[in-house]
C-alpha positions as CSV (number, residue, x, y, z in Angstrom):
1,M,-9.8,-6.5,2.4
2,E,-11.5,-7.2,-0.5
3,M,-9.1,-8.5,-3.3
4,L,-8.8,-5.8,-5.8
5,S,-10.2,-7.4,-9.4
6,M,-10.6,-6.1,-12.7
7,L,-14.8,-6.0,-11.6
8,T,-13.9,-4.2,-8.8
9,V,-11.7,-1.6,-10.9
10,L,-14.4,-1.4,-14.0
11,T,-17.4,-0.5,-11.3
12,E,-15.2,2.4,-9.9
13,F,-14.4,3.5,-13.3
14,G,-18.1,3.4,-13.7
15,A,-19.0,5.4,-10.7
16,T,-15.9,7.9,-11.0
17,G,-14.5,7.9,-14.2
18,S,-11.1,7.3,-12.7
19,I,-8.7,4.7,-12.5
20,A,-5.0,5.6,-10.8
21,G,-5.8,9.6,-11.4
22,M,-6.4,9.1,-14.5
23,R,-9.9,10.8,-15.5
24,P,-11.4,13.2,-17.9
25,L,-10.8,16.9,-17.2
26,A,-7.9,16.2,-15.0
27,S,-4.6,17.9,-15.7
28,F,-2.1,15.7,-17.7
29,P,0.7,17.2,-15.8
30,E,-0.3,16.1,-12.2
31,V,-1.3,12.4,-13.6
32,T,2.5,12.4,-14.8
33,A,3.8,14.0,-11.5
34,V,2.0,10.6,-10.1
35,L,2.4,8.0,-12.6
36,G,5.4,9.0,-14.4
37,P,5.8,9.2,-18.4
38,P,3.6,7.3,-20.5
39,E,5.1,4.5,-22.3
40,K,3.8,5.3,-25.6
41,S,2.2,8.7,-27.0
42,G,1.6,10.2,-30.3
43,R,-0.6,12.7,-32.1
44,I,-4.0,12.0,-32.9
45,S,-4.2,13.6,-36.3
46,D,-0.9,13.6,-38.5
47,D,-1.7,17.3,-39.9
48,Q,-2.5,18.5,-36.2
49,P,0.2,18.7,-33.4
50,W,-3.1,18.6,-30.2
51,P,-5.1,16.5,-29.3
52,Q,-2.4,13.7,-28.5
53,W,-2.9,10.3,-26.8
54,F,-0.6,9.1,-23.8
55,Q,-0.5,5.2,-23.1
56,Y,-0.1,3.3,-19.7
57,G,-0.3,-0.6,-19.8
58,D,-3.8,-0.7,-21.6
59,M,-5.3,2.6,-20.7
60,S,-4.7,5.6,-22.6
61,V,-5.7,9.1,-22.3
62,E,-6.7,11.9,-25.0
63,V,-4.9,15.3,-23.9
64,C,-6.0,18.7,-25.1
65,R,-3.4,21.1,-26.0
66,C,-4.0,23.1,-22.6
67,R,-2.9,19.8,-20.8
68,I,-6.5,18.7,-19.7
69,I,-7.7,15.2,-20.2
70,N,-10.8,14.3,-22.5
71,R,-10.6,10.7,-22.6
72,V,-9.6,8.0,-20.5
73,S,-10.0,4.5,-22.2
74,V,-8.9,1.0,-21.4
75,R,-8.7,-1.9,-23.7
76,T,-10.3,-4.8,-22.5
77,W,-10.2,-7.3,-25.4
78,Y,-7.0,-9.3,-24.4
79,E,-6.5,-12.1,-22.4
80,S,-5.0,-10.1,-19.9
81,V,-5.2,-6.6,-19.1
82,R,-2.6,-4.2,-17.5
83,I,-3.8,-1.0,-15.3
84,P,-1.8,1.3,-13.4
85,T,-1.6,1.1,-9.9
86,G,-1.2,4.7,-9.2
87,R,2.5,3.9,-8.5
88,P,4.8,4.8,-11.5
89,G,5.7,1.8,-14.0
90,E,3.5,-0.3,-12.1
91,F,0.4,-2.3,-12.9
92,H,-2.0,-4.9,-11.9
93,T,-2.5,-7.7,-14.3
94,F,-6.1,-8.4,-14.6
95,E,-7.1,-11.8,-16.7
96,A,-10.4,-11.5,-19.0
97,A,-13.0,-8.7,-18.6
98,P,-16.2,-9.2,-17.2
99,T,-19.4,-9.9,-18.8
100,C,-22.7,-7.5,-19.2
101,P,-24.2,-9.4,-16.9
102,Q,-21.3,-9.5,-14.3
103,L,-20.6,-5.7,-15.0
104,S,-24.1,-4.5,-14.8
105,A,-24.9,-6.6,-12.1
106,A,-21.8,-5.0,-9.8
107,F,-23.1,-1.4,-10.9
108,S,-26.4,-2.0,-9.3
109,A,-24.6,-3.6,-6.2
110,A,-22.6,-0.6,-6.1
111,G,-25.7,1.8,-6.4
112,V,-24.0,3.0,-9.8
113,P,-27.0,3.8,-12.1
114,W,-27.1,2.7,-16.2
115,Q,-28.7,2.6,-18.7
116,R,-28.2,0.8,-22.2
117,V,-27.7,3.3,-25.2
118,K,-29.7,3.2,-28.4
119,Q,-27.5,1.5,-31.0
120,T,-27.3,3.7,-34.6
121,H,-25.2,0.7,-36.0
122,S,-25.4,-3.0,-37.0
123,L,-22.0,-3.9,-35.4
124,P,-22.1,-7.1,-33.2
125,Q,-22.1,-4.8,-29.9
126,F,-24.1,-2.3,-27.6
127,T,-23.1,0.1,-25.0
128,I,-24.3,0.7,-21.9
129,E,-23.3,4.1,-19.9
130,T,-23.0,5.9,-16.9
131,D,-23.1,9.5,-15.5
132,I,-20.2,10.6,-13.4
133,A,-21.6,12.4,-10.1
134,G,-20.3,15.2,-9.2
135,L,-18.8,15.6,-12.8
136,P,-21.3,16.9,-15.4
137,G,-20.7,16.6,-19.0
138,V,-18.5,13.6,-17.9
139,T,-19.9,10.2,-19.7
140,V,-18.3,6.2,-19.1
141,A,-19.4,3.8,-21.9
142,F,-18.9,0.3,-21.8
143,T,-18.6,-1.7,-25.2
144,F,-19.6,-5.2,-25.4
145,T,-19.3,-7.4,-28.3
146,T,-22.1,-10.2,-28.8
147,G,-21.0,-12.4,-31.9
148,E,-19.7,-15.3,-29.7
149,T,-21.8,-15.2,-26.9
150,P,-24.7,-13.5,-27.2
151,D,-26.1,-13.9,-23.8
152,A,-23.1,-13.2,-21.7
153,P,-21.2,-10.5,-23.9
154,P,-17.7,-9.7,-23.0
155,L,-16.4,-6.2,-22.3
156,H,-14.2,-5.0,-25.3
157,S,-13.4,-1.5,-24.0
158,A,-14.4,1.6,-21.8
159,H,-14.2,4.7,-22.2
160,A,-14.8,8.2,-19.8
161,V,-15.3,10.9,-22.1
162,E,-15.9,14.4,-21.1
163,F,-18.2,17.3,-23.2
164,A,-18.0,20.2,-20.8
165,H,-14.5,21.2,-21.1
166,E,-13.7,23.9,-23.8
167,C,-10.4,25.2,-24.2
168,P,-9.8,28.6,-24.3
169,E,-9.3,29.9,-28.4
170,D,-6.5,32.6,-27.3
171,S,-4.6,30.5,-25.1
172,A,-1.2,29.1,-26.3
173,P,-0.7,25.4,-26.0
174,V,1.0,24.5,-22.7
175,P,5.1,23.5,-23.2
176,G,5.7,19.7,-23.2
């Protein structure tokens, strides 16, 4: 059996947009039924009640007023990263995130198509993206920092984002 690693988790994230059941277009109440309540939460904008963010370890989700997940984010810039296991209150702890050459090789080996995104800024970073088979309108972006190690830039963060969901204008927010 393959030992679970950060590289394995991120390759699966690039292929499916999901980690521990957290993925764009998923029902947040279904996620909390599996993972339990989040460790932290808050409003994205002080003057609007929704969308809100909810955090599990070093992962967070952005949730629409209808309780559909719009974005899943993984902060990988720490020396170790806590990722939910899929059971309430349990986390895998991984050491430093992989580099771009490691992750792109893992994508290629797993048959996950990826592409580098055209950069529209001058920050010392770049992004590669994967598209999720079976989830049109969902993209996973992996951002790498190039400042200290331009030949093997480390992963800074990863985000699965949906562009397909439209919350009905006349729907009332779901309680909770």
